[in-house]
N, C-alpha and C positions, 0 to 999 in steps of 0.2 A: 645880817641875817634876814631882815625884813625886805631888803632890796632883792635878795635872792628869791624870796617868796613872791614878790611882785613880778619879777622876771619869769618865774615858773608859771605863775598864773597867766601872764600874757602869752607865753608859749602854748599853754593848754588851751587858751581861748582861740589862738590861731589854728590849732589842730581841730578843734571843734567846729570852727567856721569852715575849714576845708572839708570836713565830713558833711556839713550841712549842704555844701555846694556839690560835692561829688557823690553823696550817698546814693546807693543803688535803688532804694525804695523810699516811699514817702515817710514810713515810720522811722527809718534811719535818719532822715532829715529832721523830723520833728524832735526826735531824741537829741540830735546834735544841737539844735536851737535851744532846747531846754537846758542841756548841759552848758551851753554858752552863757545863758542867762544866770545859771547858778554860779558859774565862775566870775561873772560880772558882779554879782552880789558880794562874793569874797573879795574881789578887787576893790570895790567901793569901801568895804570894811577896812581893808589893809591900808588903802590910801587915806582914809579918815584917821586911822591910828598914826600913820607916819606924819600927817599934817597937824596932829593934836586937836582934831575936830571930832568929838564924840557924837555930834549931831548927824554925822554921815551914817551912823548905824540906823537911824530912823529912815533915811533915804534908802539904805540897803534893804530894810525890811519891807518897805512899800514896793520896791522893785521886785523883791522875791514874791510878794503876793500877786503882783501884776503878771509875773512870769508863770506862776502856777495857774492862775485863771486863764491866761492866754493859751497855755498848753492844753488844758482841759477843753477849752472852746475849739481849738484847732482839731483835736482828736475827735470830738463830737461831730464837728463838721465833716471830717474825712470819713467817719463811719456811717453817719446817717444822711449826709448830703445837705442838711440844713440845721440851723441852730434850734428851731422850735420843735423838732421831733422828740417824742418821748421814748422811753426805754422799752415800751411795750409795743407789740406788733399791731397790725391793723385790726385784728379781732380781739384784742385785749390780752392775748397770751404773752407771757414774758419771753424774752429772747434768751 
């Protein structure tokens, strides 16, 4: 049963990777990379369970946080063009 889950996750990871390469827009690619990262977290958790190593869950949680922060950073970069830009406009009005 867990082997089937692992194979299913690997298949889903390959499909997400294909969407990241072939995605028609930047946002499709960002979403695909985020989805790939989420599936990687699940894969690490399943691999840790299969190997009898519960400390893999800590690694999966750290990877999930890095994936989230990276996705937010890339989205901010794609929207504002730089990391240091604030959410307000040049005259202080909200976007």
